N, C-alpha and C positions, 0 to 999 in steps of 0.2 A: 504492500498499499503506500508506504513511503518514496519505494521507486516510482512509480504511478506519478506520484504527487509533481517529484521533480522532473520528470520528462514532460509532465502537463504546462511547469513553469517554464521550462527550458524552451520548450514550443513558442510559447507566449513570449517569452525575451526575444526569440530570433522575429516574430511577427511583428514585434514593436520596433523593431529595426527598420523593416520596411513603411508600419503604416502610422507609427508615429504615439500609438499609446495600445493598452492594450487590459481586458476587465477578466477578473478574477470575481467568482461569487458574485455580488452586486456593485465590487469597486470598482473605478477604473484608475488605471496607473499611469503616468507620464511614462513615455518611452525612454529610456537611456541614450539611444541614437538620435540624434535630428535626422529631420527630411534633408534631403537633396536639394541645393538651392541655386537659381538660376538666374545669373544679373539680367537686366534688360532696362535699356535707356528708350525714353521715351522720344517721340518723334512726331512731325505735322507730316499731311501732303501739301504740297506746293501746286497742285492740280489733282483735279479729278483723275483717279486711275483705280484700274481693275486688280482684286485681291484672288490669285488664283493657286491651284492646289501643287502645285509645283513651280521651281524657278523657271519658268521658260513662258512665250508665247500662246506657245501650245496647252498648256494648263489648265484645265476647266474653271473656267469664271465661279469662286465661291461668293462672294459680296463683293460691292462698289464703293471704295471708297472717296469721299467728296473732298474738295479743296478746302484746304484749313481744318479739317478732320485731325484729331491728336491720335496717334497707335502708339504701343509699344513695340519696341525696335528688339524681337528675342536675340538675332544674329545676324550678320551681313552673312548670306549663303554663299554671295560672289559678288565680284566687282559691281554686276548690274544687279543684284535682286537682294533684299532682305527680305527675311522671314517676321513678318509684325502680328500683331494682335490688336483686334479694334477694340473701341469701348464697349459694342457689343457683343462681346467673344468669341467674335470670329475669328480663326487664323490660318494663314496661306503665307502668303510670295507676292511680294509688290515690287516694282521695277524702281531702282534706287534713284531715278530721274526723277521722281516723284515724293519721296520722301525725305527730307530735311530731318536730319538728329538734332537733337536739342531738348532742355527740358532735365527733370532729375533724373536719376538711376536710381531703380528700387531695385529690391530681391524678392523674386517670387519665391513663397514658401518661409519667409521669414516676418518675424513679428515687428521687424522694424520698418519706417516709415518715412522715407529721403522726402522732404518736401520741399528743395530747394527751387527759388524765385527763377522762372525761367528768363529773365531779361538776364540775369548772372550768370547762368548757364551759356547766353548768347555770348557775353562779353568775354565768356573764358574762352570759346569756339574763337572767337576774332581773335585774340592773342596768340593761340594757338595756331590760326595761319599765317598770321606776322611773324612768328616764331620758325616757324616751318621755313618762311620767306627770307629771312634774314641770314638762315645759315647758308642761301647760294649769292651773297654778297660778291661780288668780283667775275662769278660765271660769266664767261663770254657769250657775247650776243650772237645769235645768228639765224637771220629771217629763214622761216618754213624748219625749224629746228624737228628734230625727232622724238615725240611725245613720248618714247618710252626711254629716254635716257635725260639724264640731269648733267651732262657735259657742255651741253650750251641749250640756251632757252632765246626765244624770241618772246614778245611781250604777252601772249595769249596765254603760250607753253608755261609761263612762268606763274602765272596768276593762277592758273588750273592745277598747277603742281602744289602752290603753298596752300589753298584749299585742301586738294584732295590729301598730302599728309597732315596737314593742322585739322581737317574736321571730318574727313571721308568723305566730303562732298565732292562729287566728279562734274566738274562744268563742263559745258560745250568746250571745243576743242581753238574754234577761232572769236578774235574780240567781237567782230560782229554777230555771233551766234552767241555768244556772252552776253551781250547788252541784249538781244532780243529775248533770252533767259531771265536776265534781270526784269524786263520789261514785261513778260507773260507772270511772273510771278508777284508784280504788283508793288516791287519797292524803288521805283524809277522815283528821282526828283530831279528838278530841271534848274536849281540853284546850288551854287557852291556853298552858300552859308549853310545848307540844309545836311551837306553830307556828315556823316559819323565816322569813326576812325572804324576802319575794315572793309569801307564801302568800295567797291568797284567805281574807278573814273573813267568814261569813254570820251576821246579825243576824236576830229576829224583831221582832215590832212592840211597839215604846215602850207600856210599863203602868203608869209613875210610876216615879218618880226611888228607892223604897226597895228593896233587894235583897228585903224581903218581900214584893213583889208580884209576884214572881218564883218565890218559894218552892213547891213541890209542882209546878209544870208540867213536864208530860212535852214535852221539848225536840225529842222525835224526832217528835212531832205539829204543833211551830208551824209554821205558814209565814212562809217566809224573805222578808223584805221591803226587806233594804238587803247590800250587799256592799262591802268594801274591799279595800284592798291593806295587807297588814302588813308593817311599816318594821322591825320590831324596837324595843328600847329605850322600849317602851310607846308607840309612834305607827302612827300609819295615815293614809294616803295614800286620801282619798275624796270624794265629793262627797254633800250631804243635801238642801241648803235653800237659797231665793235669801237668806233671812238670815244664817245661819252664812257668805256671801261668794264659794259655788261652790265649786270644788276646791280643798281646802288639805290640809295636814298639821295633825295634830288627836291630842290624846291619847288613848289605850285607856284611857279613865276608868271607873269603877266601871260609871257609865250605860249604856257600851257592853258593859261584860263582863256585867253584869246579863241583857243580850239575846243575848250571844253564843251561836250554835248549834252550829257546828263548824267549821273552816279546812280547807285542803288546798292543796298543790301543783299548780300549771300543768305546770311542767316535766317 
């Protein structure tokens, strides 16, 4: 009888390691072993996107995520897909083009709850992107640089690399498509005074050093030819020529201001 009781208790304890608690008689005991915990990051959709059964456009659509909807990012399935969970409990895969990481990081299965302020998290992501960019200071400029290497950069390749390494956000590959992405996201601003640290800043072609060369131009119809990261305090982090020395921190001078088209936040 004593041996049977020990077997029962051993079985209960083994189950407790998996289930988290066990019952003997009318009393429920806490498990000695804790449940497995999975860390998830908060995110938000920057556009309408389908939630699929697998990380592929061939996956079955299990739900739709609307622009602005918050989700939990369970993990990054690949460079193009996140595994996410919606507020309604639906779980599946969404294209990383439309899911922007940000907000608190919570632990599923844990009693702790991290209620980090969303704006504070955004600021951290901005600083991470800038920090990632800063480590490439002096990297040579090359127009049409290879997006798969970091030995040289052109302007859009550099910006893309900084945000990819610093935040995990994969921007489009050219300055024009990056500009379209910012506009589609709804964060574009047309005044330099409205720019924030970490914003992308877009410029038109150089037409001369005098402001009069740009007077009367309809800037909404001008083609984007350059992109930089705004640092605040009248500074830009960017790359634009071999002669200038590659990636650098430079002044947001009148020459650049004359060419300014718009800017906007990635986060």
